[in-house]
C-alpha positions in Angstrom: 0.0 0.1 0.0 2.9 2.6 0.8 4.3 1.9 -2.8 1.2 2.1 -4.3 -0.5 4.9 -2.5 1.5 7.3 -0.2 4.6 7.3 -1.9 2.9 8.7 -5.6 0.3 11.2 -2.7 3.4 12.4 -0.5 5.4 13.2 -4.6 1.8 15.1 -5.5 2.0 17.0 -2.2 5.8 18.0 -2.6 5.5 19.2 -6.1 2.6 21.2 -5.2 4.5 22.5 -2.1 7.2 23.7 -4.5 5.4 25.0 -6.8 3.2 27.2 -4.5 6.7 28.2 -2.8 7.9 29.1 -6.2 4.6 31.4 -6.8 5.0 33.1 -3.8 8.3 34.2 -4.5 7.4 35.3 -8.1 4.8 37.3 -6.9 6.8 38.7 -4.4 9.4 39.7 -6.5 6.4 41.3 -9.0 5.2 43.1 -6.3 8.6 44.4 -5.0 8.9 45.5 -9.0 5.6 47.2 -9.2 6.6 49.0 -6.0 9.6 50.7 -7.1 8.0 51.7 -10.6 5.4 53.3 -8.5 8.5 55.1 -6.7 10.1 56.1 -10.2 6.5 57.3 -11.7 6.7 59.5 -8.6 10.0 61.0 -8.7 9.9 61.8 -12.2 6.0 62.8 -11.7 7.3 65.7 -8.5 10.2 67.0 -10.8 8.3 67.3 -14.0 6.0 69.2 -11.4 9.0 71.4 -10.2 10.0 72.3 -13.8 6.5 73.7 -14.8 6.8 75.2 -11.4 10.1 77.2 -12.2 9.2 77.6 -15.8 5.9 79.5 -14.7 7.7 82.0 -12.0 10.7 82.1 -14.7 7.6 83.3 -17.1 6.3 85.6 -14.2 9.4 87.3 -13.6 10.2 87.9 -17.1 6.5 89.7 -17.7 7.1 91.7 -14.5 10.9 92.6 -16.0 9.9 93.4 -18.7 
């Protein structure tokens, strides 16, 4: 009974466990990559807003001085 039932069952359970662990690691890696991309996007957005703000200030300064 051990060779016919338990050995294949344990092999299937071990494979399922390995796949689950692998899937969880892949999900964690994907989540970390997405967080990094979001951080980069926020930084780029902040820089773009700052450039726009300074450009508007410079235009107002030139308009007032001109």
